[in-house]
Kinemage of the C-alpha trace (Angstrom):
@kinemage 1
@onewidth
@group {chain A} dominant
@subgroup {mainchain}
@vectorlist {calphas} color= white
{ca met a 1} P 187.862 -23.323 90.571
{ca asp a 2} L 188.538 -25.864 87.821
{ca ala a 3} L 185.926 -24.152 85.648
{ca ile a 4} L 187.424 -20.711 86.253
{ca glu a 5} L 190.901 -22.035 85.509
{ca gly a 6} L 189.579 -23.527 82.293
{ca met a 7} L 188.061 -20.190 81.310
{ca leu a 8} L 191.370 -18.405 81.848
{ca asp a 9} L 193.265 -21.033 79.841
{ca ala a 10} L 190.742 -20.709 77.015
{ca ala a 11} L 191.007 -16.918 77.119
{ca met a 12} L 194.794 -17.067 76.870
{ca asp a 13} L 194.754 -19.360 73.829
{ca gly a 14} L 191.896 -17.482 72.149
{ca ser a 15} L 189.271 -20.252 72.324
{ca phe a 16} L 187.056 -18.858 75.114
{ca ser a 17} L 183.259 -18.842 74.686
{ca glu a 18} L 180.432 -18.501 77.207
{ca thr a 19} L 178.549 -21.603 78.407
{ca thr a 20} L 175.412 -22.250 80.504
{ca phe a 21} L 175.679 -21.725 84.269
{ca asp a 22} L 173.334 -22.618 87.177
{ca glu a 23} L 172.234 -20.330 90.035
{ca ser a 24} L 174.837 -21.343 92.650
{ca lys a 25} L 177.291 -18.893 94.198
{ca leu a 26} L 180.217 -20.460 92.371
{ca ser a 27} L 178.292 -20.328 89.149
{ca ala a 28} L 177.620 -16.601 89.691
{ca leu a 29} L 181.375 -16.094 90.066
{ca glu a 30} L 181.949 -18.087 86.886
{ca thr a 31} L 179.410 -15.856 85.125
{ca lys a 32} L 181.241 -12.710 86.189
{ca phe a 33} L 184.525 -14.157 84.936
{ca ala a 34} L 182.849 -15.052 81.673
{ca his a 35} L 181.488 -11.551 81.222
{ca tyr a 36} L 184.853 -10.022 82.092
{ca leu a 37} L 186.704 -12.247 79.603
{ca ser a 38} L 184.151 -11.534 76.890
{ca ala a 39} L 184.571 -7.791 77.436
{ca ala a 40} L 188.364 -8.146 77.412
{ca glu a 41} L 188.231 -10.063 74.137
{ca ile a 42} L 186.034 -7.396 72.562
{ca ser a 43} L 188.407 -4.697 73.819
{ca ser a 44} L 191.368 -6.566 72.352
{ca arg a 45} L 189.627 -6.868 68.983
{ca asn a 46} L 188.778 -3.146 69.040
{ca ala a 47} L 192.394 -2.267 69.859
{ca ala a 48} L 193.619 -4.423 66.974
{ca trp a 49} L 191.099 -2.776 64.650
{ca glu a 50} L 192.190 0.708 65.777
{ca lys a 51} L 195.808 -0.223 65.205
{ca asp a 52} L 195.044 -1.464 61.687
{ca arg a 53} L 193.020 1.675 60.987
{ca met a 54} L 195.861 3.906 62.213
{ca lys a 55} L 198.360 1.965 60.111
{ca ser a 56} L 196.179 2.428 57.044
{ca leu a 57} L 195.693 6.143 57.791
{ca ile a 58} L 199.433 6.726 58.169
{ca ala a 59} L 200.133 4.865 54.935
{ca asp a 60} L 197.509 6.973 53.137
{ca ile a 61} L 198.925 10.246 54.489
{ca ser a 62} L 202.419 9.230 53.471
{ca his a 63} L 201.353 8.132 49.994
{ca gln a 64} L 199.052 11.048 49.251
{ca thr a 65} L 201.506 13.754 50.298
{ca lys a 66} L 204.747 12.455 48.795
{ca thr a 67} L 203.844 13.245 45.176
{ca pro a 68} L 202.611 16.843 45.607
{ca ile a 69} L 205.517 17.696 47.885
{ca ala a 70} L 207.983 16.196 45.412
{ca asn a 71} L 206.351 18.247 42.658
{ca leu a 72} L 206.604 21.447 44.693
{ca leu a 73} L 210.305 20.855 45.196
{ca leu a 74} L 210.820 19.957 41.529
{ca tyr a 75} L 209.042 23.027 40.181
{ca ser a 76} L 210.878 25.234 42.665
{ca glu a 77} L 214.190 23.907 41.375
{ca leu a 78} L 213.073 24.436 37.772
{ca leu a 79} L 212.065 28.017 38.544
{ca met a 80} L 215.440 28.621 40.148
{ca glu a 81} L 217.171 27.350 37.016
{ca glu a 82} L 214.972 29.560 34.806
{ca val a 83} L 215.811 32.624 36.875
{ca ile a 84} L 219.512 31.882 36.483
{ca ser a 85} L 219.037 31.464 32.722
{ca met a 86} L 217.245 34.804 32.480
{ca glu a 87} L 220.105 36.487 34.315
{ca glu a 88} L 222.551 35.110 31.773
{ca leu a 89} L 220.447 36.266 28.829
{ca ile a 90} L 219.977 39.870 29.978
{ca ser a 91} L 222.476 42.156 28.280
{ca met a 92} L 220.643 45.402 27.524
{ca glu a 93} L 221.803 48.036 30.005
{ca glu a 94} L 218.680 50.209 29.651
{ca val a 95} L 216.410 47.466 30.977
{ca met a 96} L 218.775 46.004 33.511
{ca ser a 97} L 217.428 47.950 36.478
{ca thr a 98} L 213.810 46.888 35.935
{ca lys a 99} L 214.657 43.307 35.181
{ca glu a 100} L 217.055 43.037 38.077
{ca asn a 101} L 214.284 44.099 40.438
{ca leu a 102} L 211.952 41.586 38.842
{ca leu a 103} L 214.523 38.836 39.105
{ca ala a 104} L 215.227 39.684 42.732
{ca ser a 105} L 211.526 39.402 43.512
{ca met a 106} L 211.232 36.107 41.637
{ca lys a 107} L 214.240 34.714 43.465
{ca ala a 108} L 212.794 35.662 46.833
{ca asn a 109} L 209.438 34.046 46.039
{ca val a 110} L 210.977 30.886 44.651
{ca asp a 111} L 213.303 30.596 47.620
{ca ala a 112} L 210.358 30.948 50.011
{ca leu a 113} L 208.395 28.334 48.080
{ca tyr a 114} L 211.287 25.894 48.228
{ca lys a 115} L 211.923 26.414 51.950
{ca gln a 116} L 208.260 25.958 52.843
{ca ser a 117} L 208.083 22.816 50.739
{ca glu a 118} L 211.120 21.430 52.559
{ca lys a 119} L 209.578 22.353 55.900
{ca leu a 120} L 206.331 20.609 54.984
{ca arg a 121} L 208.197 17.524 53.794
{ca phe a 122} L 210.229 17.353 57.009
{ca leu a 123} L 207.131 17.807 59.168
{ca ile a 124} L 205.150 15.073 57.432
{ca asp a 125} L 208.095 12.668 57.386
{ca ser a 126} L 208.686 13.248 61.100
{ca leu a 127} L 205.010 12.820 62.011
{ca val a 128} L 204.754 9.609 60.011
{ca lys a 129} L 207.882 8.206 61.686
{ca leu a 130} L 206.675 9.259 65.120
{ca ser a 131} L 203.186 7.812 64.628
{ca arg a 132} L 204.632 4.508 63.439
{ca leu a 133} L 206.911 4.304 66.460
{ca glu a 134} L 204.234 5.277 68.993
{ca asn a 135} L 201.703 2.822 67.579
{ca gly a 136} L 204.136 -0.076 67.336
{ca ile a 137} L 203.900 -0.258 63.549
{ca ile a 138} L 207.690 0.021 63.420
{ca ser a 139} L 209.654 -1.861 66.056
{ca leu a 140} L 213.284 -1.113 66.827
{ca ser a 141} L 215.844 -3.898 66.564
{ca pro a 142} L 218.742 -2.953 68.845
{ca arg a 143} L 221.927 -4.989 68.437
{ca arg a 144} L 225.378 -4.748 69.988
{ca thr a 145} L 227.188 -2.652 67.400
{ca pro a 146} L 230.337 -0.481 67.263
{ca leu a 147} L 229.608 3.232 67.657
{ca gln a 148} L 232.316 4.544 65.345
{ca pro a 149} L 230.526 3.893 61.991
{ca leu a 150} L 227.343 5.480 63.354
{ca leu a 151} L 229.104 8.605 64.650
{ca gln a 152} L 231.301 8.837 61.545
{ca gly a 153} L 228.205 8.834 59.326
{ca ile a 154} L 226.580 11.610 61.367
{ca ala a 155} L 229.760 13.709 61.250
{ca glu a 156} L 230.092 13.302 57.477
{ca gln a 157} L 226.439 14.215 57.015
{ca tyr a 158} L 226.802 17.569 58.812
{ca thr a 159} L 230.404 18.638 58.165
{ca ala a 160} L 229.500 20.586 55.010
{ca lys a 161} L 226.463 22.225 56.623
{ca ala a 162} L 228.589 23.313 59.587
{ca ala a 163} L 231.311 24.645 57.276
{ca glu a 164} L 228.747 26.812 55.449
{ca lys a 165} L 228.222 28.684 58.732
{ca gly a 166} L 231.933 28.861 59.470
{ca leu a 167} L 231.679 26.181 62.156
{ca ser a 168} L 234.038 23.278 62.720
{ca leu a 169} L 232.679 19.820 63.528
{ca his a 170} L 234.994 17.458 65.410
{ca leu a 171} L 234.481 13.743 66.000
{ca his a 172} L 236.525 11.915 68.631
{ca asn a 173} L 237.088 8.386 67.363
{ca thr a 174} L 236.036 5.528 69.599
{ca asp a 175} L 236.159 1.724 69.764
{ca ile a 176} L 233.156 1.478 72.122
{ca tyr a 177} L 230.246 -0.898 71.467
{ca ala a 178} L 226.617 -0.288 72.475
{ca val a 179} L 223.169 -1.802 71.942
{ca phe a 180} L 221.131 0.228 69.454
{ca asp a 181} L 219.178 0.162 66.192
{ca ser a 182} L 221.593 1.713 63.684
{ca lys a 183} L 219.006 3.320 61.397
{ca trp a 184} L 216.804 4.885 64.068
{ca thr a 185} L 219.646 5.898 66.378
{ca ala a 186} L 221.220 7.710 63.418
{ca glu a 187} L 217.875 9.521 63.015
{ca ala a 188} L 217.872 10.557 66.682
{ca leu a 189} L 221.495 11.750 66.713
{ca ala a 190} L 221.047 13.574 63.400
{ca asn a 191} L 218.200 15.612 64.893
{ca ile a 192} L 220.410 16.652 67.816
{ca val a 193} L 223.405 17.533 65.618
{ca asp a 194} L 221.136 19.439 63.217
{ca asn a 195} L 219.926 21.574 66.128
{ca ala a 196} L 223.524 22.140 67.247
{ca val a 197} L 224.454 23.461 63.796
{ca lys a 198} L 221.272 25.498 63.521
{ca tyr a 199} L 221.630 27.293 66.866
{ca thr a 200} L 225.404 27.824 66.838
{ca glu a 201} L 226.677 30.961 65.122
{ca his a 202} L 230.402 30.529 65.752
{ca gly a 203} L 232.736 28.015 67.308
{ca thr a 204} L 232.795 24.237 67.390
{ca ile a 205} L 230.487 21.223 67.517
{ca thr a 206} L 232.007 18.126 69.096
{ca ile a 207} L 230.820 14.509 69.066
{ca ser a 208} L 232.383 12.066 71.520
{ca ala a 209} L 231.603 8.891 73.472
{ca val a 210} L 232.378 7.622 76.995
{ca ser a 211} L 231.959 4.071 78.288
{ca tyr a 212} L 230.480 3.156 81.682
{ca glu a 213} L 229.683 -0.177 83.297
{ca met a 214} L 226.103 -0.450 82.025
{ca phe a 215} L 225.741 2.451 79.585
{ca val a 216} L 227.571 4.280 76.831
{ca arg a 217} L 227.262 8.060 76.790
{ca ile a 218} L 227.360 9.974 73.491
{ca asp a 219} L 227.983 13.696 73.959
{ca ile a 220} L 227.035 16.271 71.320
{ca ser a 221} L 228.421 19.625 72.449
{ca asp a 222} L 228.174 23.047 70.842
{ca thr a 223} L 229.226 26.628 71.551
{ca gly a 224} L 225.855 28.071 70.657
{ca ala a 225} L 223.306 30.281 72.381
{ca gly a 226} L 222.501 27.752 75.088
{ca ile a 227} L 219.138 26.916 76.677
{ca pro a 228} L 217.726 28.688 79.763
{ca glu a 229} L 217.314 26.364 82.758
{ca ser a 230} L 213.574 27.112 82.844
{ca glu a 231} L 213.176 25.607 79.349
{ca gln a 232} L 215.459 22.579 79.611
{ca ser a 233} L 212.658 20.348 80.875
{ca arg a 234} L 210.349 21.399 78.028
{ca ile a 235} L 212.528 21.191 74.927
{ca phe a 236} L 211.712 17.501 74.430
{ca ala a 237} L 207.956 18.154 74.287
{ca arg a 238} L 206.213 17.688 70.965
{ca phe a 239} L 206.141 20.925 68.902
{ca tyr a 240} L 207.776 22.977 71.680
{ca arg a 241} L 209.893 25.876 70.430
{ca ser a 242} L 211.648 28.417 72.612
{ca gly a 243} L 210.714 32.057 72.218
{ca thr a 244} L 214.375 32.796 71.482
{ca ser a 245} L 214.461 30.390 68.522
{ca gln a 246} L 211.514 31.646 66.515
{ca glu a 247} L 213.761 33.217 63.888
{ca gln a 248} L 215.209 29.791 63.053
{ca glu a 249} L 213.454 27.349 60.722
{ca gly a 250} L 211.971 24.365 62.531
{ca val a 251} L 208.797 22.601 63.638
{ca gly a 252} L 209.718 21.565 67.190
{ca ile a 253} L 209.539 17.816 66.714
{ca gly a 254} L 213.169 16.710 66.256
{ca leu a 255} L 214.092 16.383 69.935
{ca tyr a 256} L 210.752 14.729 70.743
{ca leu a 257} L 211.378 12.119 68.062
{ca ala a 258} L 214.961 11.638 69.280
{ca arg a 259} L 213.822 11.014 72.843
{ca gln a 260} L 211.152 8.563 71.698
{ca ile a 261} L 213.703 6.549 69.720
{ca ile a 262} L 216.340 6.473 72.459
{ca ser a 263} L 213.740 5.617 75.117
{ca asp a 264} L 212.435 2.701 73.032
{ca glu a 265} L 216.004 1.383 72.904
{ca gly a 266} L 216.256 1.354 76.693
{ca gly a 267} L 218.253 4.587 76.880
{ca tyr a 268} L 217.646 8.204 77.772
{ca ile a 269} L 218.787 11.757 76.940
{ca lys a 270} L 220.058 14.504 79.249
{ca val a 271} L 221.000 18.107 78.508
{ca ile a 272} L 223.385 20.470 80.252
{ca ser a 273} L 223.360 24.041 79.009
{ca val a 274} L 224.489 27.509 80.013
{ca pro a 275} L 222.942 30.455 78.123
{ca gly a 276} L 225.574 32.137 76.013
{ca lys a 277} L 228.084 29.306 76.444
{ca gly a 278} L 226.525 26.386 74.592
{ca ser a 279} L 224.867 23.045 75.276
{ca thr a 280} L 225.770 19.389 75.644
{ca phe a 281} L 223.193 16.726 74.817
{ca ser a 282} L 224.126 13.358 76.303
{ca val a 283} L 222.570 10.233 74.817
{ca phe a 284} L 222.821 7.135 77.025
{ca leu a 285} L 222.532 3.716 75.347
{ca pro a 286} L 222.649 0.262 76.957
{ca lys a 287} L 226.034 -1.418 76.742
{ca glu a 288} L 224.767 -4.996 76.745
{ca gln a 289} L 221.817 -6.683 75.041
{ca gln a 290} L 220.706 -8.284 78.307
{ca phe a 291} L 220.160 -4.900 79.969
{ca phe a 292} L 217.997 -3.710 77.065
{ca gln a 293} L 215.847 -6.855 77.277
{ca asn a 294} L 215.359 -6.359 81.011
{ca arg a 295} L 214.041 -2.866 80.325
């Protein structure tokens, strides 16, 4: 028993190595422990190697794709500017019809190029963030922080986008504190608000917060199309997109990423929705640091 205890102590501090054993029953048990610990150490080394390999792969993907995507966006913007310049230069009435058709076609192609570039950039950025979170390369650092600056920043980020669609975005001010990582929680909430704007054609988007004994609830409500009950359990799956939302731009990863972030902070997300009447996404965050640590 002393020998086995010594093996376990050595395994825990990383100094374990096999030694010579005799043919007794106790020695056979020691041998099995030794083999088990050796296998566990090898498995641990392999896991560490896989983690390093994944980290390197993610870094390579991020590095290799940033430049071409940035160039696609840049050249799209330049083409847009050139089209506008051509419009300003055209003055001959006899060629206006032909050139207008040409310009319309160029505009459509450039616009498509730009939108697809943005979609690709968003997809890659989201996958890189998600992979880093899932593999522990990025760890969240939740702290007890006031909610108002976080919610105010989200509201300011999407007010203009909502106004472009004729929507109003309302934020109910709050003095509530919660335990969360400011940067990553902003990412999660932004994905939810972005969906609210995207799938709401008229009406209002509201952001509010309610305090409970152990949790804080952040509600993001809209007056959009709503989500059928049969799909509410699937919308947080990676790459899932409802058949009714195919006409909208998206890759089906925003809600999955949001749930991953909130879950890693010790919280969770719920949705209540009625088709045709809108949806409310409720984000629950721990109210005290101690509760998060216990999770």
